[in-house]
N, C-alpha and C positions, 0 to 999 in steps of 0.2 A: 582684439579686445583691449588688452592692457599695454601700456607703454610706460613702464616704471622709470624712475628718475633719469633726467638728462645727466645728472652727476650723482652716481650711486654712492651712498654713504656706507661706511663700514662699522661705525660705532653704534652705541645704544643711548637713548636719552632716558636715563633713570627717572628723571623728574616726572615724565609723562605717566609712568606707572602708578604714581600716587594720585593722579587726578581722578575725580569722581566719575563713575560710569554706571549706567543702567542699560541693560540690553534685553530686548524681547525680539526673538527672531521672527522674520517675515514668514518663516516656514513653521513656526511653532516656538516653544520655549528654547532658549539657548542651550546648546549641548556643550558649550565651553565653560570650564571652571573659571573662577575669579583669577586664579594664577595664570591660566592660559590666555585669558583676555588681556591681562596686564602685559604679558610677553608679546602677544600679537600686536597690541597697540604700539609697543616700542619698535617692533619690526616694521610695521606699516609706516610709522613716522619716519624711520631711517631711510627706507627704500622706496616708498610709494607716494607719500603725501606731497612731495615737491612737485610732481607732475600731475597727480590725480586730485590733489586737494585734500584738506583735512576732512571735508564732508563728502569726498569722493565724486564730486560732480564734474570733474575733468578740467583740463586746461591744455598743457602740453600733451598729456595723455587723455584718453577718453573717459566718459562717465562710467564709473564702476560701482555705483550705488547698488545695494541689494535689490532695490526695485527694478533697476535697469537690467541687472543680471537675470532676475526672474523673468522679466519680459522677453529676454532673448534666449530663455531656456538654458542659460549657462549654469553648470553645476560646479561644485568645488573641484571635481576632477578636471574639468575644462580649465578652470582658473589655475590649477596646479601645473597643467601642461604649458600654459603661456609663461608662468613664472619660471619654470624650469628651462624652457627653450628660448625665450625671448621672441622678438619679432623683427622683421626687416625694417620697420619704421624707426628704429633707434633704441628699442628696449634691449638692454643686455640680458643674456641668459644667466639666471641665478643658480642653475643646477651645476653639478660637477664640482662642488666644493665651495661655491660662493655662499650658498645656504644649504643646510642639511635637508634631507627629505622630510624630516619631521617638522622643521620650521616652515618649509614650503606648504605642507599640508595645513599647518596651523593658520598661516596667513590666508590661504584659500578658503578655509572654513570661516575665518573672521570676516571675509568679504561677503559671505552669505547673510551676515547679521546687519542690522541697521547701524550706520556709523554713529559712534558716541559723540555727543555735542561737547566740545572742549570749553573750558571756563573763560569768562571774560576777564578783562584787566583794565582798571581805571588809573587815573593819574595818581591818586593817593597810594595805591598799591605799588606803582612804579617808583614813587618817591621813597617808599620804605626800603627799596632795594638799592638806592643810590649810595655810593661810597666815594667820598672825596679822600683819596689816599694821601696825596701830596698837594696841599693848597698851592695856588698859583704863586703866592708871595714866597713860598719856600723852594720854588724850582730854580734851576740855574738861570742866571741872567745872560749867559753866553755858553757855547758848548764847552763841556768839561774835558774835551779830548781834542786831538789834532786830526782825527779821521775826516775823510770826505763824506760827511753824513748824507749829503744829497745823492750820493751813489750807493747808499745802503739799500739792501733788499730785505723786505719782510717776507718770510717764508711760512706759509700756513702748514703746521704739523697737525693735520686734521684730527686723527684719532687720539693723539696725545693731549689735545686741548691746550696747545701751546703755539706761540709764534716765535720763530728764530729770526734774529736780526743779524744779517751777514754784511760784512764790508765788501762792497762790489769791486774795490780795487785789489784787495789782498785775498779775497775769498775766505777770510777768517770769520768764525762765529764770534760776534761781539757779545751777544747774550741770548738766552732762551727765556721767554716770558710766558708765565701762566695766564691764559685768557679765558678758557671755558670750552664748552662742547662744540666741536665741528665748526670752526670758524669758516665762514663762506668767502668773505673778501676782506681786504684791507684797503683803506683810502687815505691818501696823504692830505693833510690840511693845506690851506693855501700857501702858508709859509714853508711847508715841508717839515716843520719841526715835529709834528705829531702824526703818528699812524692811528687811525680809528679802525677798530675791528668790529665785526658783527658775526655772532654765532647763530647757528640754526636754532638755538634755544632762546634767541632774542636778547642775549646779553651783549651790550656794547662796552668796549674797553678802549682807553685812550693811552697810548704809549709815547713817552717823551724821549725823543732821539738825541736830545742835547745832554742827557745824563751820561756819565761815564759808562755805566751799565744801563742801557735803556730799560725802563720799567713802566708798569701801569701806574698812572697817577689818578685815574678816576674810572669808575665803572657803574653801569646801571642796567637792569633788566627791563627792557622796554615792552616786551610781549613774550608769548610762549614760543613763537616761531617767526624767524625773520630772514631776509636775504640781502638787504641793501642798506648802505650807510654812506653819507658824504658830509662835507663841511660847507660853510659859506665861503665863496672865493672872490666875490666882487669887491673891487676897490676903484671908485670913480666918482663922478659928479653927484651921484645919489647917496654917497657915503662910503666909508671904509668898513666892510664887513668881514675882512679876512680873519679867519679863525674865530669869529665871534659866535657862530651858531653851528649846530650839527643836527642832522636829520637821520632818522631810521625809518625804513619802510617795512611794515610787518605783513606776514602771512596770516597769523592768528594772534589776537583778534585783528581783523583787517583794519588797520589804522596807520597813520603817520605820527611819529613822535618827534617833537622838536625840543632840542636841549641847548643849554649853554655850551658853546664851543670850547671853553677853557676848563669847565668843570664837569660837564655832562649832567648838570642839574636839569631835571625834566621841567619844561616850560609849558608845553601845549600838546594836545592830542587832536587829531582830525580823523574822523571816521571816513573810510573809503567804501563802506557798504553802499551799493549803488544799483542803478537800473542799467541794463545793457543798452548800448548806444543805438542798436538796430531794432530790437523788438520791445524795448522798455520793460523787460522782465526783471524783477527784483533779484539781485544777487547778494546773498548774505555773505558769501566768501569772495569778496572782490579784493584780491590781494595786490600788494605793491611788490613788483618783481625787480624793478631797476630804478635808480635815481642818479641823475648827473647834475653837477653844479654849473651854473652859468658864470662866465667870465666877463660878459659885457653888460649884464644887468644883475640886480640882486634877486635872482630866481634860482629855484631848483626845478628840474624837469623830472616828473615821476610818471610811470605808467601804472594804470589800474588794470591789472591783467585780464580778469574775466569779463569786465564791463566794456573793455575796448576804448578806453579814454587815455589820453596823455594830458596830464595836468602841468601847467606852468604856474608855479607857486611863487608869488612875490613875498619875500620875507622881510621887506624893508620896514613893515609896520605889523608886528605880530598881533596887535589888538584889533586891527582892521585889515585882515589879510585879504588879498585878492588872488583868486585862483581862476585861471582860464582853462576850460575843459574842452580839448579838441577831440571830436569824434574821429576815431581811426579804424581799428579792427580789433576783434576780440582775441583773447589768449596771447596778449603781449608778454614778452619775456625779457630779452636783454638787448643791449645796443649802446650807442655812444654818439659822439660828435663827428661831423665832417671836419676836414682840415682847418676850416676857418672858424670853427666853433660857433657857427650860426645855426646849422641845420641838425636837428635831432633825428637819428635814424634807429628805429627800434624794430625788432623781429616780432611778428605775430606768427609764431612758428607752426601752430596747428592750422593756420590758413595759408601757409606757404608764401608769406609776404613779408617784405620790409615796408614800414610806413615812415613817412618823412614829415616832420613838423618844423615850421619856421619859428625859431624861438623869439624872434623880434615881434611877431604878430600873435603867436600862440596857436596858429591855424595849421591844419594838415594841408600839405601842398602836393603830396604824391603817395601812391602805393606802387610797389614793385614786386612782381612775381618772380622770385629768384630760383625756386626749386623746392624739394621736399624737406620741410622743417629746417629753415635757416636757424643757425645758432652762432651769432657773430662774436659773443663776448662783448668787448668794446668795439670790435671791428678793426679794420686796417685801412689807412688812407695813404695813397701815393699818387704820383703823376705818371699816367700811362703815356708811352711815347706817341701813340696814335690818337687816343681819346681824351687826353688831358686828365685833370684830377678825378680820381675814382675812389670808391669805398667798396669793401668786399666782405663776404660772409662765407663760411663753410656750411655744411648741412648735416643734420642727423640722419636723414633718410636717403641720401645719395652721395656719391663720391665726387664732389666738385666744389670749387670755389667760384662763386659768381661775383663779378665786379660790375658796378654801375657808375655812370657819370654822376658826379656830385658837385659840379660847378655850373650852376644855371646862368651865371653872369658871363663867364668867359667861354663856355662851351655849351651853349643853350641846346644845340641839336642833340647832345648826348645826355642831357640832364635827366636823371631818374629813369634811365633805361639801362638794362643789362647790356654791356658792350663786350664782355669777355667771360668765358667759362673755362676754367682750368681744371682738367681732370686730376683727381687724387686717387689714392689706392682703394677707396671705398667710403661708405657712409660712416656715421658715428663721429664726425668732426665737431669739436666743441669750440676751438679757438683758431683764429687767424691773427697774425701779428706782423707788423713791420715798424719802421722808424724813418723819419725824414732823411736821415743820413745813411740809412742802410741800403744795401744792394739787393737784398732778397725779401720775399714774402714767405712766411712759414705757416704751415697748417698741420694739425694733428688729426688722429682718427680714434680718439680715446674710447668711444663706446662701440667700436666695431667688434663683432663677435669673434673674428679670426684673431688668434693669439699673435701672429706675426704682424698683422696690420695694426692692431691696437697699440703695438709697441714701436710703431714706425712714424716718421714724419716726412713731409715733403717741403722743399724750398724751391721757389722759382724766381727768376730774375725779373725785376720791375721793367727793365729796358727791353727784355725779350722773354715774355712768359712761356714761350715754347721751351726755353732752357730750364729744365726742371730736374731735380735730383731727389730721390726718395731712398730712405734707408732705415734699418732697424736700429733703434737707440739702445735697447736693453733686451735681455732674455727673460724678464720677469715683470710682473705688474702691468700697469697701463701707463702710457706716456701722455702727458697732458700739459697744457698751458705754456705760454711763452712770455718772456719779458726781456727787453733790451737793457743794457747798462745806460748810464747817462749820456755817454758819447755816441751811442748807436752803433758801436763796433762789435759788441758781443751780445749773444742771445742765450738765455738760460731756459732749459726745459726740465720738467720734473718727471721722474719715474715714480708713479703713485703706487706704493706697495708698503706692507708693514716694515720691510727693510728697504727704504727708499734711497733715491739718488737725485742729485741735481747735476745736469750735464751742461757744460758751457761750451758754446761753439763760436768760432770766428765767423762773423756774418759774411765777410768778403770771400773767404776761401772754403767755407763750410767744414773746416777742420776742427776736431775736438781740441779744446784748450785745457779743460780740466773736468774731472769727474769727482764731485764732492760726495763723500760717504761718511757714515758714522752711525753709532747706535742711537744717537739722538734724532736721526732723520727718519722719523716714522710717518708714513703716509703724507708726504709733501704733495700739496695740490697747487693752489695758486701761490704765486710769488710776485712781489710788487716792488718796483724801483721808486724811490722817493721822488726824484726829479721828474720822471715821466708821469708820476701820479699827480704831483702838485700842478703841473702844466697841462695835464690831460693830453699827453703826446702818445699817439698810437696810429 
């Protein structure tokens, strides 16, 4: 029935509690008090909305509207059992301490009620939230330090509402920056000077890495719920757009927000409410799950999750924008470039497929069935000794990394076909990572229900995928996400816990180099290298 978030959140979004709500139960008047409804809304937003949607109509997880629950004769007790025990398809178990029995019962009863309609948000309201903290003219003209800032790592401290900036050479903390609730990702600007962060509360922040102590120079709340952000990276015959624009993809309201890349001043909103590509059914909650920036053209590539479209957005003329909408597959989630940065490869994880769009034409050219619920993150690209250039994904629903040919020019016979399956310790994999100069490919098992497996990683050799090592990284929390240093010699992995860790390994030998700890290191999740981000190296 339920498949709660691919990336379980641990905090609460207090702002949602204040939003207006009217409930009348499908089974009669609501039995929940106003206080219980407010708490249930926060719990649902934190743990469920990412996969099931704000309106509960499903995406990565299935439809859990009150009407659908009633149709299937599901009661609050049935819902409680799934929340407590999880499912084999990638939903973690929330019983046993993750949620109290009372909270599980509360969420289950909340699911028996019609979903509350969240508020809209227009450009005027967004502009009211905009804060230009340090105007561009007052920022440094050159770095105020002698550090190798292109090898900085931005580390998301999810529950603390902060981002830590670490020196990748020395492993020292350069600064810890206040950003906002549950940052989802960081993206480097084209120049690498700025980190753009986006929180699950829709707040975007811009961090200047040239400052002696990196800090937020601008921020804006683009929506109530968001997952994706990027900058403009194109510099060529059609103009120089490096760092000129920024974009946020929202879950609610379902829209795209375009901002000035130097100030985050809101410029334009584009609704993504849409009709599904296949049945032409209207989708009010057609969310933007992932955005990547083009390097060869002034475009962003955005997926429209529930509708099944991948948009190629030409930002060279904001007043006369061109959007090419490629029909692909529904329930799109995450993905990235192939090694040449021509082909966009996105997961439609509830359809067990990767879809491929040629960014030069804006058209879908392939669909690849890889396994149960692919979840690649950005994915991983390398040259296989037998099959040539490949790209890969792990899976939420089964324990394997699937690699497919991604070089239609040089290795046409292997293009867009799965050529290797490398077994892992089990399902629940969120990320796979490598680097052009690295020896290994790494994979996690973050959402696996087994304590030992969710704390373990595997690394296999590019030159011989049969040579694989798996081991437990920590004895607590969940182990997740990988990022290489600029040189591609070290890889960092996070121990996601209230008392977190960052563990650094030598990619060549697989030996641990350093274990970073500290009371500041609360719930580290994603961590992002500046150089790899500005060049989209993965």
